[in-house]
One Martini backbone bead per residue (centre of mass of N, CA, C, O) as a GRO file, in nm:
protein
  231
    1MET     BB    1   6.734   2.730   1.817
    2GLU     BB    2   6.427   2.635   1.863
    3LYS     BB    3   6.134   2.616   1.718
    4MET     BB    4   5.833   2.731   1.769
    5VAL     BB    5   5.524   2.625   1.791
    6ASN     BB    6   5.249   2.701   1.592
    7SER     BB    7   4.925   2.754   1.766
    8LYS     BB    8   4.724   2.955   1.630
    9HIS     BB    9   4.549   2.713   1.441
   10ALA     BB   10   4.485   2.531   1.666
   11PHE     BB   11   4.288   2.310   1.822
   12THR     BB   12   4.106   2.282   2.081
   13LEU     BB   13   3.920   2.079   2.270
   14ILE     BB   14   3.677   2.264   2.293
   15GLU     BB   15   3.644   2.328   1.994
   16LEU     BB   16   3.601   2.038   1.902
   17LEU     BB   17   3.349   1.983   2.072
   18VAL     BB   18   3.179   2.203   1.942
   19VAL     BB   19   3.179   2.093   1.655
   20ILE     BB   20   3.053   1.818   1.722
   21ALA     BB   21   2.790   1.936   1.843
   22ILE     BB   22   2.696   2.080   1.582
   23ILE     BB   23   2.679   1.828   1.404
   24ALA     BB   24   2.478   1.673   1.578
   25LEU     BB   25   2.256   1.884   1.562
   26LEU     BB   26   2.220   1.883   1.253
   27LEU     BB   27   2.146   1.583   1.232
   28SER     BB   28   1.894   1.593   1.419
   29MET     BB   29   1.744   1.793   1.222
   30LEU     BB   30   1.759   1.609   0.958
   31MET     BB   31   1.632   1.325   1.014
   32PRO     BB   32   1.325   1.381   0.986
   33SER     BB   33   1.345   1.469   0.688
   34LEU     BB   34   1.468   1.206   0.579
   35LYS     BB   35   1.241   1.021   0.675
   36LYS     BB   36   1.011   1.163   0.523
   37ALA     BB   37   1.138   1.126   0.239
   38LYS     BB   38   1.135   0.817   0.243
   39HIS     BB   39   0.826   0.778   0.280
   40LEU     BB   40   0.740   0.946   0.036
   41ALA     BB   41   0.882   0.775  -0.179
   42ALA     BB   42   0.727   0.510  -0.122
   43GLU     BB   43   0.448   0.622  -0.172
   44LYS     BB   44   0.497   0.702  -0.473
   45VAL     BB   45   0.571   0.424  -0.579
   46CYS     BB   46   0.306   0.280  -0.501
   47ALA     BB   47   0.128   0.467  -0.668
   48ALA     BB   48   0.258   0.395  -0.942
   49HIS     BB   49   0.180   0.096  -0.930
   50LEU     BB   50  -0.126   0.144  -0.927
   51ARG     BB   51  -0.139   0.285  -1.202
   52GLN     BB   52  -0.035   0.042  -1.365
   53VAL     BB   53  -0.256  -0.157  -1.286
   54SER     BB   54  -0.496   0.016  -1.373
   55LEU     BB   55  -0.425   0.026  -1.672
   56ALA     BB   56  -0.456  -0.278  -1.711
   57LEU     BB   57  -0.754  -0.294  -1.624
   58PHE     BB   58  -0.870  -0.092  -1.839
   59THR     BB   59  -0.769  -0.246  -2.083
   60TYR     BB   60  -0.936  -0.495  -2.031
   61ALA     BB   61  -1.219  -0.349  -2.034
   62GLN     BB   62  -1.218  -0.270  -2.341
   63SER     BB   63  -1.255  -0.604  -2.408
   64ASN     BB   64  -1.508  -0.629  -2.160
   65GLU     BB   65  -1.755  -0.435  -2.145
   66GLU     BB   66  -1.609  -0.260  -1.895
   67TRP     BB   67  -1.503  -0.494  -1.734
   68LEU     BB   68  -1.345  -0.589  -1.471
   69PRO     BB   69  -1.196  -0.794  -1.305
   70PHE     BB   70  -1.313  -1.097  -1.133
   71GLU     BB   71  -1.294  -1.199  -0.797
   72PRO     BB   72  -1.349  -1.408  -0.536
   73THR     BB   73  -1.170  -1.199  -0.373
   74GLU     BB   74  -1.001  -0.926  -0.224
   75HIS     BB   75  -0.791  -1.140  -0.165
   76ASN     BB   76  -0.581  -1.359  -0.130
   77THR     BB   77  -0.567  -1.491  -0.420
   78HIS     BB   78  -0.451  -1.379  -0.786
   79LEU     BB   79  -0.448  -1.566  -1.050
   80GLY     BB   80  -0.671  -1.443  -1.226
   81LEU     BB   81  -0.538  -1.165  -1.258
   82PHE     BB   82  -0.286  -1.258  -1.401
   83GLU     BB   83  -0.435  -1.382  -1.642
   84ASP     BB   84  -0.609  -1.141  -1.742
   85LEU     BB   85  -0.327  -0.953  -1.766
   86ASP     BB   86  -0.076  -1.110  -1.848
   87ALA     BB   87   0.162  -1.077  -1.627
   88ARG     BB   88   0.390  -1.301  -1.679
   89LYS     BB   89   0.479  -1.128  -1.954
   90ASN     BB   90   0.519  -0.874  -1.737
   91SER     BB   91   0.756  -0.763  -1.533
   92SER     BB   92   0.655  -0.477  -1.459
   93LEU     BB   93   0.374  -0.560  -1.360
   94MET     BB   94   0.460  -0.761  -1.144
   95LYS     BB   95   0.609  -0.550  -0.972
   96ALA     BB   96   0.346  -0.362  -0.930
   97PHE     BB   97   0.210  -0.579  -0.713
   98TYR     BB   98   0.428  -0.427  -0.526
   99CYS     BB   99   0.531  -0.278  -0.245
  100THR     BB  100   0.800  -0.109  -0.095
  101ARG     BB  101   0.648  -0.185   0.198
  102ASP     BB  102   0.625  -0.507   0.223
  103GLU     BB  103   0.813  -0.581   0.457
  104TRP     BB  104   0.649  -0.430   0.672
  105GLN     BB  105   0.366  -0.550   0.598
  106ASP     BB  106   0.442  -0.851   0.647
  107LYS     BB  107   0.451  -0.832   0.955
  108ILE     BB  108   0.146  -0.790   0.970
  109ALA     BB  109   0.046  -1.034   0.795
  110GLN     BB  110   0.210  -1.246   1.002
  111ASN     BB  111   0.020  -1.151   1.239
  112PRO     BB  112  -0.201  -1.342   1.463
  113ASP     BB  113  -0.262  -1.127   1.725
  114GLU     BB  114  -0.298  -0.792   1.682
  115TYR     BB  115  -0.490  -0.847   1.436
  116ILE     BB  116  -0.756  -0.824   1.216
  117PRO     BB  117  -0.778  -1.133   1.195
  118ALA     BB  118  -0.738  -1.363   1.417
  119GLY     BB  119  -0.502  -1.633   1.345
  120THR     BB  120  -0.396  -1.500   1.077
  121THR     BB  121  -0.219  -1.512   0.759
  122ASP     BB  122   0.015  -1.353   0.531
  123SER     BB  123   0.160  -1.263   0.202
  124VAL     BB  124   0.330  -0.955   0.034
  125LEU     BB  125   0.575  -1.040  -0.098
  126ASP     BB  126   0.834  -1.029  -0.343
  127THR     BB  127   0.820  -1.353  -0.454
  128PRO     BB  128   0.829  -1.645  -0.621
  129GLU     BB  129   0.611  -1.780  -0.447
  130ASN     BB  130   0.393  -1.555  -0.466
  131ARG     BB  131   0.374  -1.549  -0.772
  132GLU     BB  132   0.281  -1.845  -0.794
  133LEU     BB  133   0.021  -1.809  -0.599
  134GLY     BB  134  -0.096  -1.491  -0.617
  135ASN     BB  135   0.046  -1.297  -0.429
  136ILE     BB  136  -0.012  -0.971  -0.317
  137GLY     BB  137   0.028  -0.617  -0.197
  138TYR     BB  138  -0.284  -0.596  -0.249
  139VAL     BB  139  -0.629  -0.478  -0.279
  140TYR     BB  140  -0.923  -0.604  -0.440
  141TRP     BB  141  -1.261  -0.446  -0.545
  142SER     BB  142  -1.350  -0.694  -0.747
  143PHE     BB  143  -1.582  -0.909  -0.579
  144GLN     BB  144  -1.771  -1.184  -0.456
  145GLU     BB  145  -1.614  -1.240  -0.170
  146ASN     BB  146  -1.522  -1.251   0.134
  147LYS     BB  147  -1.263  -1.334   0.315
  148TYR     BB  148  -1.203  -1.629   0.508
  149PHE     BB  149  -1.139  -1.731   0.857
  150GLY     BB  150  -1.333  -1.951   0.887
  151THR     BB  151  -1.578  -1.732   1.035
  152MET     BB  152  -1.379  -1.494   0.963
  153PRO     BB  153  -1.344  -1.202   0.822
  154TRP     BB  154  -1.117  -0.987   0.706
  155ARG     BB  155  -1.377  -0.816   0.624
  156ASN     BB  156  -1.657  -0.654   0.681
  157PRO     BB  157  -1.943  -0.715   0.483
  158ASN     BB  158  -2.109  -0.457   0.585
  159PHE     BB  159  -1.885  -0.268   0.450
  160PHE     BB  160  -1.739  -0.479   0.241
  161ILE     BB  161  -1.902  -0.493  -0.042
  162PRO     BB  162  -1.967  -0.683  -0.284
  163ARG     BB  163  -1.845  -0.638  -0.635
  164LYS     BB  164  -1.877  -0.503  -0.962
  165LEU     BB  165  -1.667  -0.357  -1.208
  166ARG     BB  166  -1.695  -0.063  -1.398
  167THR     BB  167  -1.604   0.217  -1.561
  168SER     BB  168  -1.912   0.335  -1.493
  169GLY     BB  169  -1.933   0.138  -1.225
  170VAL     BB  170  -2.157  -0.037  -0.995
  171LYS     BB  171  -2.222  -0.385  -0.891
  172TRP     BB  172  -2.412  -0.489  -0.648
  173LEU     BB  173  -2.452  -0.813  -0.477
  174TYR     BB  174  -2.611  -0.680  -0.205
  175PRO     BB  175  -2.911  -0.515  -0.186
  176ASP     BB  176  -2.968  -0.544   0.136
  177ARG     BB  177  -2.732  -0.364   0.160
  178PRO     BB  178  -2.585  -0.087   0.223
  179ARG     BB  179  -2.525   0.163  -0.032
  180PRO     BB  180  -2.310   0.367  -0.156
  181LYS     BB  181  -2.285   0.667  -0.295
  182THR     BB  182  -2.131   0.711  -0.623
  183SER     BB  183  -1.844   0.795  -0.790
  184THR     BB  184  -1.572   0.733  -0.985
  185SER     BB  185  -1.386   0.911  -0.781
  186GLU     BB  186  -1.468   0.695  -0.522
  187VAL     BB  187  -1.406   0.422  -0.636
  188TRP     BB  188  -1.267   0.137  -0.559
  189VAL     BB  189  -0.999  -0.084  -0.679
  190ILE     BB  190  -0.699  -0.043  -0.542
  191SER     BB  191  -0.489  -0.127  -0.256
  192ASP     BB  192  -0.340  -0.126   0.009
  193PHE     BB  193  -0.249  -0.303   0.262
  194PHE     BB  194  -0.471  -0.416   0.536
  195ARG     BB  195  -0.546  -0.405   0.893
  196ARG     BB  196  -0.715  -0.423   1.168
  197GLY     BB  197  -0.522  -0.218   1.392
  198ALA     BB  198  -0.317  -0.125   1.192
  199PRO     BB  199  -0.090   0.039   1.052
  200PHE     BB  200  -0.023   0.227   0.808
  201PRO     BB  201   0.195   0.210   0.538
  202HIS     BB  202   0.172   0.537   0.546
  203THR     BB  203   0.397   0.721   0.764
  204ARG     BB  204   0.364   1.068   0.833
  205LYS     BB  205   0.360   1.377   0.898
  206HIS     BB  206   0.025   1.461   0.831
  207ALA     BB  207   0.039   1.148   0.689
  208HIS     BB  208  -0.205   0.891   0.714
  209GLY     BB  209  -0.213   0.596   0.497
  210LEU     BB  210  -0.354   0.478   0.185
  211ASN     BB  211  -0.338   0.375  -0.121
  212MET     BB  212  -0.569   0.472  -0.392
  213SER     BB  213  -0.760   0.341  -0.650
  214TYR     BB  214  -0.973   0.477  -0.895
  215LEU     BB  215  -1.222   0.466  -1.144
  216ASP     BB  216  -1.096   0.740  -1.286
  217GLY     BB  217  -0.756   0.681  -1.230
  218HIS     BB  218  -0.684   0.785  -0.962
  219VAL     BB  219  -0.440   0.859  -0.700
  220ASP     BB  220  -0.463   0.836  -0.336
  221LEU     BB  221  -0.459   0.934  -0.006
  222LEU     BB  222  -0.608   0.754   0.247
  223ARG     BB  223  -0.801   0.863   0.517
  224GLY     BB  224  -0.894   0.691   0.767
  225LYS     BB  225  -1.138   0.466   0.792
  226PRO     BB  226  -1.214   0.231   0.564
  227LYS     BB  227  -1.508   0.153   0.655
  228ASP     BB  228  -1.594   0.469   0.615
  229SER     BB  229  -1.472   0.489   0.292
  230TYR     BB  230  -1.621   0.279   0.140
  231LYS     BB  231  -1.697   0.272  -0.245
   0.00000   0.00000   0.00000
């Protein structure tokens, strides 16, 4: 007589489908947290890069009467910055000039239609070509004049006023324009790349902004419109 198959512990089709449904539900609950963790990790890495660049800037200032490097514009290219900081001899510092979000930011930088200034593009990726040209993934705020595309500035010079930075404060270059009162804890030094009308590089629930390095050395996530927060 044949032995009967013991089906006491076998899964039925319904039970299997229930298990699959539970796993799918758990994954759907975990995905937002995983996505948030990924964005937070990128945000922290970019902040660490800004701290490293800031340290190099302040080290330069110690040997130059407290003055930070002074660039022609706030925007790319920054060959002078590379030279002042001797960055090409420091692979770690060169890497720090680019955000881990630069691939996503480059899509914005290369878009000539949706963001202001319209009709112009840039590149902020960490590539050999950009390193050679002096293109970096950040915006530097000790600068002589706003960068223009034709007759249109990348950033409105009535808000983003050119200035020279010292470790002790700001020398504004256009006294006729309103100048915000600042402390060193509020003065911008270097920030994530951004364009007007574009989403911020770091976007997660309850925290949307761009990393900013300040003149007192700290780095924080800046929220709100940059033109309203520029100091």
